[in-house]
N, C-alpha and C positions, 0 to 999 in steps of 0.2 A: 504493499499499499503506499503510494507517494505521499509525499506532506501535504497537498494539496487536499487528497481525499482524507486523510487523518482529520487535518481541521476541520471539515465538513461533516465529519461522522462526529467530533467532540461537539461540533455546535449544535446540532442535531440532538444529540444527548442530552445537553445542558438546557436546551430548550423543552423538551420533552419533561425533565426533571422538574425545570421550573414550574411548567403546564401543571404535572401531578402536584406540586407543593401547594400552588396556589388554589388546586380543585378540593385538596384536605382541607386548606385552611378555612375555605367557603362553607365545606360542609361542617367543620368543627363549629364556625360561627352562626350557622344555621342551627345547629343542635341548642347551642347557646341562647338563642331568642325565639325557639319554639316554644310551645305551650309544653309544660311539664309533664310526665307520667302521674306523678303525685302531687296534689296541692294542699297546702296548708294554709287557710283563710283564716282570719284573726278578724273581729269584728269588735270594735273598743266602743264606747260611750264614755263622754267626758261631762264634768259638771258643766252648767249652764255659763255663759259667757267667758269659756276657757279656751276656745278653739284657737286663738291668736297664742297665748300662752305655750299650748299644748304643742304648736306647729313650731314654734320657735325651740322647744325641746327636741322635738323631733328631729329637725335639722341639725341641731346640735349633735344629738345621736348617730345621725348619717355620717358627719364628718368625724366623730370619735372613732368609727368603726373603720373608717379609711385609713386612720393610722395604725390599725392593729389587725391582727389575723382574727377575723370571726367565720364561724362555721358554714354559713347560708347567706343566701340574698333575699332580699324583699322589693316589692313593687309598692309603694304607698297609692292608695287611692282615696281621694277626698271627695266627699258627696258634693254633686249639683241638685240631686233630687234625694228625696226620703228624708231621714232624722239627721239635722245640721251637726247636733253635737256628738259627731261620730267619724269614725273612719274605718277602711279595710286595710288589710296588709295581705297581699297577695305573696305569697312565700313557694317556691318552686323547689320540688324534691323527686327524686328518681325512685325513690323505696322508702319503706318503714323503717328500715335499718339506719337510712341515712338521718332521717327525723331524731329517731334515737340517739345517734352519736351528736347532733346537733346540739339536742337537748344536753346531754353530759357535758359538753364544750362550753355552752353558755352557763350553765350552773359553775363551771370553773372560772369564767369570766367575772360572773356577777359575784362571785366570793371573794375577789381580789378588791384591794382598797383603790379601786382606778375610776377614773371621770366617767366610765360606761357606767357602772355600778351605781355612780351616785345620779346620772342621769335618768338611768331605769327609774332608782325610787322616785324621782320628781314626776317622771311621767305618770307612775303607778299612782300617785298621791292623786292625780286629776281623775282618776278611772271610776266610773260609777258601775259599770258593767262590762264583762267580755266574754266573748264566746270563741272557740276554737274548732273549726270544721276540718277534718281531713276528707279529700274527696280524691277518687280515680278517674283519670281520662277514660273515655268510653270512645275507642276509635271507629266502632260500628256505627254511629251518627255523628252529628255535625256536618258541618258544609266547608269542604276544602281547608280543614283544620291543618293541614301539614303546610299550608301555604302561608300560615300567619307568622308575623314578625313582630314579637312583642316590644321591641326595640323602638319600632316605628310609631306605636300606638301613643295616641295622645289623650283619648278618652275610651272609658270602657264601660259598655252597656252590660249589666249585669241580671239575668233572669233566674229567679228561683221559683222552682215549681214543687211543691208538694204534693205527694199522692195519696190514694186510698190506699189500704194494703191490698196486695195483690194486683197493681196495675201497672206495675213496670213494664210488661210487655206492651202496654196499651202507649206509654210514652214513649218507647222505641220507635213503635208503628208510626205515631203521629210525625215525631222527628225525622224519620226516613222520609215519609211523605214529603214533608216541608222541605227537607235537602233536595231532594229530587226536583220539586217546583224550582229551587233557586238555581238547579243547575238548567233548566230549561230555559229560565230567562237570563242566564248567563250572569248572574248577579256578581258584583265586585266585592262584595262584603261578606268574609268568612266568619265561621264561629264554631266555638269547641265547646263540648258538653262534657260534665264531671258529674259522676255518680257519687252521693255521700256516702261516704262508710261509716264515720263516727263523728258525733258532735253535734247533731241535731236530730229530730224525728224523722224516721226512713219510712218508706221509701221518699227521697227526695233527689233532684238534680240541679244542677247550677249549670247555666248556658252563659259564657262569656263572648260579647262581641266588642273586639279591638276597634278602634276607629282612629284616623287620621283627624278627624274635625267632626264637631257638631251637626255639620251640614250634612254628612252622611245618612241622620237621620230623615233628612227630606227627602233622599233620594229612597229610602225604604219605604216611607209613605207614598211617594210617588208610584212605587211599583206594587202596591197592594191589590190594585185590580189585575195586573199581570199574573201575580202570583195564585191568584184564587182560580185565573184562568186556566194555570198551568197546571193547577191541582184537580180541576173538573170538577162537576155538579157531585160526582160520587165521592170524590175525596173531601172536599169541604165539608159534606154532609157528614162523612166519617170524622173527620176533625172536630167536628162540633158536639157529635157525638160523645168522643173521648173526653173532650173539655166539660161536658156536664157529668159523666161518668166518673172518670178517672182523676182528675184534679181536685184535690182539697184546697188549694190556695195557689195563686201565682203573685209574684211580685217583679216590677221591674224597676230598676234604678241606673241613672247615669253618675259616671265618677270621673273625674281629672287626674291624669295622673300626675304626681309630684317627683319628679327627678332630686329635689332638695330633701325630700324625707324618705327617698328609696335609698337602697345599697345593693348595687349590682355588681356583677363580676366584670374584669377588665374586658373580657371576650365580648360580654354583653353591650357594654359602652362603647366598645371600638364599633359598632355596627352604626351608632349614630353619637358622634361624640359630641357636637354642639349641643345636644340636647340632656345627655346625660353626664357630661364630666363637669363637675361643677367648679365655678371659679374659685380661687382663693379668698377666704375671707378677709376683709380690709383689716388692717391693723388700725386700733383703738387710736381715735385722736388723728387718723389720716383718712382724707377723701377717699372712697373707694375708686378704682381706677375702671373697673367694667361696670355697666349698667345693670343692676340685678333683674333678674328674671322676675316677671310679674307673677305672684301667687296664684296659684288656683282657685277658680271660682268655689266658693263654698257657701253653705247654707247656714246662716247664724239663727 
């Protein structure tokens, strides 16, 4: 092999290796930002009039956790609708074992005389009630869930469906029908479904619709007739019957995603660094060099 052929061969090999590494990096990033297999959802309610104080503490907690090694990530959801003195924490996990390990790690962190432990005590002093739910992702329902990139979401619509006992299959049927109708109209708003495992009366399901902006709700409203047409008269009638017979209650609320009160992995933040990477806190007594990101809308 002459030198020119050798150079060409090495160049082709290097290009192939670079392409492979890039594909692996993109796959890793996709896994980091996709809906988790297991979701730990924490709903907290706080003392009236303490929203601002709680948000400041949560921001301080996020920054403090950036400076140490903590066992898991979370995405903070601030209410736009629903109870105002509350917040949701969306914590992704891959297994119950991972949750167990994270719990042990947090116990060690909070047992140390650190700033994190003090902040946690201050936050808990404002809490009036707390509910922790663990839910498992259902890959047999949902709509284009594998296309969801949570790092691009700015708004989260959360639908909570509680069923009468024995009606899990009715829910699955209804949401498979809905997903098929979404496919027929080629909707660009995906959603992912989780089944509650522990933490609230079951059977119950949680449906998450990540959105880039509130205006996507306008698109959903505009497509209602198209959806009904796609379901057909028989499908619509069946969906209405399931709603009457199977659903004990449903509740849908909108939340704004707050990067300042969240703590995400470097891989997650790298997918949209302008939104997720926090600006350094200004030194006390000196003006801030960067304009602060506006706080998410909250209901007081």
